[in-house]
C-alpha positions as MATLAB code, in Angstrom:
seq = 'MKTRYLVMAIRAPGFREDVIAPHHAFLDGLREAGLLEMTGGFSDRTGGAYLLTGVPSLEEARAIAARDPLAITGSSILTVHEWNTR';
ca = [
     -11.722   26.091    8.013;
      -9.002   23.667    9.096;
      -5.284   24.421    9.004;
      -3.079   21.751    7.549;
       0.581   21.863    6.578;
       1.716   20.778    3.132;
       5.277   19.500    3.076;
       6.799   19.564   -0.406;
       9.897   17.426   -0.927;
      11.919   18.068   -4.097;
      14.801   15.737   -4.825;
      18.217   17.348   -4.584;
      21.110   16.568   -6.920;
      22.694   13.408   -5.573;
      19.390   12.046   -4.217;
      20.053    8.814   -2.328;
      17.697    5.914   -3.049;
      18.656    4.295    0.277;
      16.811    7.048    2.161;
      13.401    6.026    0.774;
      12.795    3.204    3.290;
      13.685    5.369    6.333;
      11.511    8.158    4.910;
       8.561    5.764    4.583;
       9.140    4.553    8.159;
       9.147    8.189    9.310;
       5.828    8.783    7.531;
       4.386    5.595    9.075;
       5.265    6.970   12.512;
       3.513   10.251   11.745;
       0.458    8.341   10.539;
       0.404    6.239   13.722;
       0.602    9.448   15.777;
      -2.423   10.841   13.905;
      -0.397   13.640   12.301;
      -0.329   12.490    8.672;
      -3.381   12.827    6.465;
      -1.975   11.816    3.080;
       1.254   11.356    1.200;
       2.433   10.605   -2.301;
       5.184   10.900   -4.858;
       5.135   12.855   -8.087;
       4.791   10.720  -11.211;
       7.907   12.309  -12.742;
       9.975   11.147   -9.723;
      11.156   14.680   -8.884;
       9.813   14.425   -5.353;
       6.540   14.268   -3.497;
       4.471   15.791   -0.732;
       2.704   14.976    2.487;
      -0.054   16.643    4.429;
       0.246   17.158    8.170;
      -2.851   17.632   10.297;
      -3.366   18.180   14.010;
      -0.120   20.131   14.247;
      -0.485   23.289   16.380;
       1.725   25.683   14.401;
       3.818   26.277   11.321;
       6.936   26.167   13.490;
       6.013   22.698   14.776;
       5.273   21.511   11.220;
       8.707   22.748   10.161;
      10.292   20.956   13.131;
       8.568   17.723   12.098;
       9.758   18.073    8.496;
      13.305   18.734    9.724;
      13.274   15.247   11.306;
      12.428   13.614    7.966;
      15.324   11.449    6.734;
      15.011   13.201    3.354;
      15.930   16.479    5.062;
      18.505   15.028    7.450;
      20.485   13.432    4.612;
      20.093   16.389    2.256;
      18.499   14.085   -0.320;
      15.567   16.457   -0.776;
      14.730   20.080   -0.152;
      11.650   20.269    2.060;
       9.394   23.298    2.274;
       6.394   23.596    4.558;
       3.328   25.611    3.627;
       0.434   26.500    5.914;
      -2.676   25.479    4.026;
      -6.134   26.645    5.058;
      -8.552   24.081    3.653;
     -12.320   23.943    3.538;
];
């Protein structure tokens, strides 16, 4: 079993479109660091999710998500779930 962390991002009222490019750059940095397994948006445009891997704890996963421009700007509400996958 491998522990991963699922970060759910749900758009907040007043979502800012200008935060998308910085968010994508943030995800690119996580991918380059080997911490991002996959990412994608919901087809109804209400938000999206990304999957962290190689992160030692839920607290660290939450700290990473807190640095996401979506969270910093308040454009989305991010929740982090520990996910035990097989």
